[in-house]
C-alpha positions in Angstrom: 27.2 -13.8 -129.6 30.2 -11.9 -131.3 30.1 -9.4 -128.6 30.6 -11.9 -126.0 33.4 -13.6 -127.9 34.9 -10.1 -128.1 34.7 -9.7 -124.6 36.0 -13.1 -123.7 39.3 -12.5 -126.0 40.0 -9.2 -124.2 39.4 -9.9 -120.8 41.1 -13.1 -121.2 44.3 -11.6 -122.6 44.4 -9.0 -119.9 43.3 -10.9 -116.7 45.0 -14.1 -118.0 48.2 -11.7 -117.9 47.4 -10.1 -114.7 46.9 -13.6 -112.8 49.8 -15.2 -114.6 47.7 -18.1 -116.0 49.6 -20.8 -117.1 47.4 -22.4 -119.3 45.3 -19.7 -121.4 43.4 -22.3 -123.4 41.5 -23.7 -120.4 41.3 -20.1 -118.9 39.7 -18.8 -121.9 37.2 -21.6 -121.7 36.4 -21.3 -118.1 36.3 -17.2 -118.3 33.9 -17.6 -121.6 31.2 -19.7 -120.1 31.3 -17.6 -117.0 30.7 -14.6 -118.7 27.8 -16.2 -121.1 26.0 -17.2 -118.2 26.5 -14.3 -116.0 25.6 -11.7 -119.0 22.0 -13.7 -118.9 21.6 -13.3 -115.5 22.9 -10.0 -115.2 20.6 -8.9 -117.8 17.6 -10.5 -116.7 17.8 -8.9 -113.4 18.9 -5.3 -114.6 15.9 -5.1 -116.9 13.5 -6.3 -114.2 12.7 -3.2 -112.3 11.5 -1.1 -114.8 9.7 -4.1 -116.9 5.9 -3.3 -115.9 6.8 0.7 -116.1 7.7 0.4 -119.5 4.5 -1.5 -120.2 2.5 0.6 -118.0 0.1 2.0 -120.8 -0.6 -1.8 -122.0 -1.2 -3.1 -118.3 -3.6 -0.2 -117.9 -5.5 -0.5 -121.3 -5.2 -4.2 -122.5 -6.8 -7.3 -121.2 -3.4 -9.0 -121.4 -2.4 -10.1 -117.8 0.9 -9.0 -116.6 2.4 -12.6 -116.5 2.6 -12.0 -120.4 5.1 -9.4 -120.2 7.2 -11.2 -117.5 7.1 -14.2 -120.3 7.8 -12.1 -123.2 11.1 -10.8 -121.4 12.0 -14.1 -120.4 11.7 -15.7 -123.6 13.8 -12.5 -125.1 16.4 -13.5 -122.3 16.3 -17.0 -123.2 16.6 -16.6 -127.1 19.7 -13.9 -126.1 21.6 -16.5 -123.9 21.0 -19.4 -126.7 22.2 -17.3 -129.5 25.3 -16.4 -127.5 26.1 -19.6 -125.9 25.9 -21.6 -129.2 28.4 -19.4 -130.8 30.7 -19.4 -128.2 30.2 -23.2 -127.5 31.2 -24.1 -131.1 34.1 -21.9 -131.2 35.5 -23.3 -127.8 34.8 -27.1 -129.4 37.7 -26.4 -131.6 39.9 -26.5 -128.3 38.2 -28.9 -126.2 36.3 -31.4 -128.3 34.9 -33.4 -125.1 32.6 -30.4 -124.3 29.8 -31.5 -126.4 29.8 -35.1 -124.8 30.0 -33.1 -121.3 27.0 -30.8 -122.4 24.8 -33.7 -123.5 25.2 -36.1 -120.4 25.7 -33.6 -117.4 24.4 -30.3 -118.4 20.7 -30.7 -118.0 19.9 -29.8 -114.6 22.1 -27.0 -114.3 20.6 -25.4 -117.4 17.1 -26.2 -116.1 18.2 -24.4 -112.6 19.5 -21.4 -115.0 16.5 -21.2 -117.0 13.8 -21.3 -113.9 16.0 -18.8 -111.8 16.0 -16.2 -114.6 12.4 -16.1 -114.7 11.4 -16.0 -111.0 14.0 -13.7 -109.4 13.8 -11.2 -111.9 10.1 -11.0 -111.3 10.3 -10.9 -107.6 12.5 -8.0 -108.0 10.3 -6.4 -110.5 7.2 -6.5 -108.1 9.3 -5.3 -105.3 10.1 -2.2 -107.5 6.9 -1.8 -108.5 6.2 -0.5 -104.9 9.6 0.9 -104.1 11.0 2.5 -107.4 14.7 3.5 -106.0 15.2 -0.2 -105.9 16.2 0.3 -109.9 18.7 2.6 -108.6 20.2 0.0 -106.5 20.2 -3.3 -108.6 23.3 -2.1 -110.9 25.2 -1.6 -108.1 24.5 -4.7 -106.3 24.9 -6.7 -109.4 28.7 -5.0 -110.0 29.5 -6.3 -106.6 28.3 -9.6 -106.9 30.1 -9.6 -110.1 33.5 -8.5 -108.4 33.1 -11.1 -105.7 32.0 -13.9 -107.9 35.1 -16.3 -109.2 34.3 -15.2 -113.0 37.4 -13.6 -114.1 39.3 -15.5 -111.7 39.3 -19.2 -110.2 37.9 -19.7 -107.0 41.3 -20.5 -105.3 42.3 -17.2 -105.7 40.1 -16.1 -103.0 41.9 -18.1 -100.7 40.6 -18.0 -97.0 37.7 -15.8 -98.6 36.3 -18.7 -100.5 33.4 -19.1 -98.2 31.7 -16.0 -99.9 30.6 -18.0 -102.9 28.6 -20.3 -100.6 26.6 -17.2 -99.6 26.2 -16.0 -103.4 23.3 -17.5 -104.8 23.7 -16.1 -108.3 27.0 -18.1 -108.5 25.4 -21.0 -107.0 23.5 -21.0 -110.2 26.5 -20.4 -112.5 29.2 -22.4 -111.3 27.4 -26.0 -111.6 26.4 -25.3 -115.3 30.0 -24.1 -115.9 31.6 -27.3 -114.3 29.3 -29.7 -115.7 30.2 -28.5 -119.4 34.1 -27.9 -119.0 34.6 -30.9 -117.0 31.9 -33.3 -117.6 30.9 -33.7 -113.8 27.8 -32.7 -111.6 27.0 -32.6 -108.0 23.5 -34.2 -108.3 22.5 -33.7 -104.5 23.6 -29.9 -104.7 21.9 -29.3 -108.3 18.7 -30.9 -107.5 18.3 -29.2 -104.1 18.8 -26.1 -106.2 16.3 -27.2 -108.5 13.8 -27.6 -105.6 14.5 -24.3 -104.4 14.1 -22.9 -107.6 10.7 -24.7 -108.1 9.6 -23.0 -104.7 10.6 -20.1 -105.8 8.6 -20.3 -109.3 5.5 -21.0 -107.4 5.6 -18.4 -105.0 6.5 -15.9 -107.6 3.5 -16.7 -109.5 1.1 -16.4 -106.9 2.5 -13.1 -105.6 2.0 -11.9 -109.5 -1.5 -13.4 -109.4 -1.9 -11.2 -106.1 -0.6 -8.3 -107.5 -2.4 -8.1 -110.7 -5.3 -6.4 -109.7 -3.1 -3.6 -108.0 -0.8 -3.0 -110.7 -2.6 -0.7 -113.0 -3.0 1.7 -109.7 0.6 1.3 -108.8 2.5 2.3 -112.3 
């Protein structure tokens, strides 16, 4: 949490100056929630390629199913996110008091989308990485490119005619509705419910694939 506040403060001053931001208060809040959500998504995905490799001895020698290790990592990411989010949220309440009503009224579906996504998508990456170990080296590069092309440090309007890129950026489609619901107290229910359906489909497929791979994992690690 304190690390995120330090990053928000530093990046907010630097990029707020670079982009000639008129309203630093709203920019700090925009940047802050964006970074908190991004850090959770990024950490979940970047840790996933080596998840089973780090637990290989347990997977080979214990009766625990591999799904246990995925849930363990997921619960760790949720705990880290909540610690960071709560601290940042309460600091920003001093600048925008309506954040709490926005959060209580509009953020439930976007939060659910985030929580489901940071389970199933990293597990998919993990299962692919078990068979293609070089994926672990590619993931950080792809995440860096996604971060730079996502309106997190800057606003979407700054992309101009390249704004269509955000429509192809699935990670941003998870991040942005949550940020908007908290800051502006609005939600596109049609978009959010479609994302929720997609996430549930991804979750079901992921659990089935994990079940199929369970017997093969000891021989692949």
